[in-house]
N, C-alpha and C positions, 0 to 999 in steps of 0.2 A: 262538681264543686261550684257553688254560685256565691258569687260576691255582691254584696249589696252597699250602695253608697246613698246615704241620706243627705238631703241639703233642706234649707229654707227655714231653719229654726231661728230664734231670736229673742229680742226683748219688745214685749207690746204691752200697752196699757189695756186695762180692763174694757171689754167690749170692742176691742180690736181684731183683726183678722190676719192670719198667716196660712201660707199654703206650703205644706211640706211636699218633697219629691223624694223617690227612691228609684235609683237605676239598678237594674239587676243584669249582671253579665252571665248569660245564658243564650244557648241557642234554641231552647225550648220553654219560652216563658210561658206560653200557655198551659203548660204541664203543672203550674204552680198557682195556688190560691195565695194571694198576697194580703198581708195584715199589717195594722200599724198597733203598736202595742206602747204602753208608757209605764215609767217608774217614777212616781212623786218622791220627794225627799223622805227618806225614812220609811218608805213603804215598799210592799212588793210590786212586781211588775204585774199589769194588767192589760187585759185585752182592751182595744179601742173600737176597732173596726176591721172588717175582714171582708175581701172580695174574691169570689171564685173566678175561674178562668172564663166560665160563662156569664159572670157579671151579677151573680148572685151576691147581695151584700147583707151583713149582719154588723149592728151597731151595740155598743154598751148603752144602757139606758141613761147614763150620766151625760152622755153627749148628742143623743137623738135630737135632731131638729137643728143642731148647731154645727155639726161636722159632716163632711161629705166625702166618701171615699170613691175613687175611681182609678181607672187603669188604661193605659194606651198600648196595647199589645204590638203595634208597629214600633214602639220607642223602648220597649221593655221597661217601662216606666209605671209606677203606682203613686198616686197623689193622695193627700189628705188637705182638703180645705176646712180650715177651722174658722169659724165665724163666732161673733158674740163670746169672744174667750172671757174667762173667768180667772179669779185668783187661783182656784183649786185645779186649773188645767196646767199650771206649771209642774213640769216634769221632763225627764229625758225621754225622748220619743225614738222608738226602735221599729225598724221594717223587718220584716219576716217574710220569707219564702217557703211555703209548705208544700211538698209534692202531692198532688193528688192521686197518685197512682203508687207510689213508693214509699211514702211518708217521710221522706227525707226532709229536713229543716235547716233553715240558714237564717242568721241574724246579722244585721248591719252594727255599725259602731254605734249609732245613735246620734241624734240632734236635740240641742237644748232648747226648750220653750220656756220662756220666763214672762209670766203676766204679773205686772206690777204697775202701779201708779207712782 
């Protein structure tokens, strides 16, 4: 079982920046691909960015060039740097850990990001 705790959400004006963090409680962090997902109000959850244990990254088209995912394997932490935030980025952001060998998957509780003027 892996517990994920997100932090860093908040209220920001359009064009602003936020950095989300997610700490994983596991002794084998590198066994997991880590991802950020979001669920806008009234919509389904969608993938934002994923990073493999080896550092391969994949981004949703809607955030390319604005968001950057990274991970620090020494701290069991994955980050999402969000720049040039837009109104449509408002959502509940979730952290996910996906086992690259066994396929087990875990979710955090989510952190709210609200972009508003």
